[in-house]
N, C-alpha and C positions, 0 to 999 in steps of 0.2 A: 390257671384260668381266673382265679380270684384276683390275682395281681393285675391281670389285663383288664378285668371288669372295673377294678378300682381306678386304674389309670384312665380308662375311658370316661368314667364318672367325673374325675378331676378335670380332664380336658373339656368335657361338656360344660362344667361349671365355669371354667375360665372363659370359654367362648360366649356363654350367656352373659357373663359379667362385663366382658369387653369385646363385643362383636367386631369393632373396628380393626382388630388385629387381623382378621381374615379378610375383611372388605378392602383393606389397604394393601394386601399382598396379591399382586396381579397374577403371579404364577399359580397360587393356590386357588384363586377365583376361576382361572381358566380350567384348572383340573376339575373343579366342581361342576362347571358348566358343561364340560365335555362328558363327564359321567352322567349328568342329567340327560344329555342328548342321546346317549347310548341306551338309557332306560326307556326313552320315548319311542325308539325305533326309527328306522330309516324312512318310513312312509308318512311321517308327520313333519310338517314344516314349522320350525320354531322361529316365528317372526321376531320374538324378543331377542333370541340369540343372534339373529342376523343384524338387528339394530345395534346390539352390543358390539359385534365385530366391527361395524362401520364406525361406531363412536370411538373404539379403541384405535382404529386406523387413523381417524381424524386427530385424536389426541397425540398419536405418535408424530404425525406431521407437524402439529403445533409445537411440540417439544423440540423437534429438529429445527423449525424456524426460529424458535426462541434461542436455541444454542447458537445458531448462525448470527442472529442479531447481536447477541452478547459478544461473540467473538469479533464481529465487525466493529463494535463500539470500542472494545479494548485495542484493536489494531489501529483505529483512527486516533484514539487517545495517545497511543505510543508514537504514532507518526507526528502528531501535533507537538508532543514534548521534544521529539528529535529535531524538528525544524526550529523550535524555539531555542534549543541549546545551540544549534548551528548559527542562528542569528546573533545570539549574545557573543559567541566567539568571534564572529565576523566584525562586530562593532568594537572589539577591544583595541586593535592596532592604532598607533598614532602616526605611522609612516605608511605611505602607499606601497612601498616595497614589502613591508611586513604584511600588509593587507593581502597582497597577491600571494605571498608565500603561504599564508594561512589557508587561502582558498583551496589549494591543492594539498594541504596538510591536515590541520585539525578540523577544518570545516568539512572537507571531503570525508574524513574518518567518521565524523559525527553523523553525516547524512548517509553513511554506508555506501559510498560510491568510490570507484577506483581512480577516477581522474576528473579534474575540473579545469576547464579552459574558458578564458574570457576573450571574446572577440569584439574589437572596436573598429567600426568603419571610420576611416580617416584618409586624408590626402597625404599623410606623412609616410615616408618610406620605412618599411620594416627593418631595413638595414641600418637605419639611423642609430647611433650609439646610445642615445637616450632611451630608445625602445629596447634595444638588445639587453641592456643591463637589468631590465625588469624581469628577465627569466623566461622560462618556457610557458608559464601560465598565460601570459598576455600575447595575443596575436592581433595585429592590425591588418585590415583588408580594405580593398577599394570600395567606394560607395556602391551599394546594390548587392554586395556579396551575400549578405544575410538572407535577403529574399530569395536569391538564387540557391543558396544552400538548403533552405527549408522547403522550397516549392518545386524546384526543377526536377521533373521526372519522378516525383514522389507522391503526387496526387494529394497534397496536403493544403489546407486553406491557411489564411493569414492569421493564425491563432497566436495567443501569447505564449502558451506552453505546448510544445510538441513532444510526445512520447513515441518512441519507435524502436524497433529492432533493426539494427544496422551494422554493416561492416564497412568501416571507412575506406573510401577508394584510394586515398593518398594519406601520407603522414604529415600533411601540412598543419593540421590542427592538433592531433593527439601525439604526434611524434612517434617514438618507439612503442607507445601504448596502442597504436593503430592495429597491431597484429592481434591483440586480444580484446579489443573493445567490441561488444556485440549488441549493446543496446544503449540508448542515450536519451536524456531529457534536454531539450533545447528551449531555453527561456529567452524570449525576445525582450529587449530592454529599451525603454524610452527615457532618454536623458533630458527631455525638455525641448522647448521651442528653440530652433536655431542650431540644434546639435544633431549630429548623425547618430543613428541607432547603434545598439550593441547587442550582444548575444552571450548568454552564459550556457556553457555545455557541461553536462554531467554524464560521464561515460561509465559503463559498468561491464565487467567481464561476463556477467550473467545475462544471457539473451532474454530472460524473462523478468529482469529487474524493472525495466521500463517497457510497457506495452500500451498501444493506442486506447485500449478499453479501460485503462485505469483512471481514477479521479485525479484532477489537477489542481484542486482548490489550495492545498497546502503549498505546492510549488508556485502557484500564482502569487500567493501571499509572500513567499520568500523572494520572488522576483520583484515585487513591489518595494520591499525593504531594501533589496540590493540596489535598485534604481536610485532610491533616495540617498543611500550611502555613497554611490558613485557620483552623484551630482555634487556632493560635498567635496570629493576629491578633485573632480573636474573644475570646480570653481577656484 
């Protein structure tokens, strides 16, 4: 009994000397408040206790919001760095063939997508030898194809970046990858006055990688850089 009394006296002295130890411990404070309510009885309304519970609930919500904001900021920063690295890699090649090869290679890997395709509207025949040698990344299409691809029976407006979950109807664009592409980002490209438009497609096997409710600012920036790079090649 003497030891217990001595321990209690030591604990009391520590609490008096540094009361913040208890005040900052949420579980301990809850236990003390609960014990106090039991002593008061069930027929007494503790307005202070009710206010404390509401403040604690509000604090929990604020902390959850804070964590969500921090997580979103880190995710946005990671996405920005990812796009910047892809742009730097895209600007490296000195030959158009290497530029196209990198799109579906290092650039696609950096952007964490499974497939990249460049569509150019032109009157040139896709069977032309000069087009064929550029590989599977480049596809030429008749004028008006891009608007038809983006808007026909899909209820989408004429936006620069279109994100959607999709299963390709044909293998005209994605080739063999059509069997496993389930979402895509379609970037409409403007190559300047007097030139037909283009479109950059990014396909993913993950159906949730691109969804209509996602932000498009970074992809719009990527599209702007890509347009300017393509104008250099086209000239």
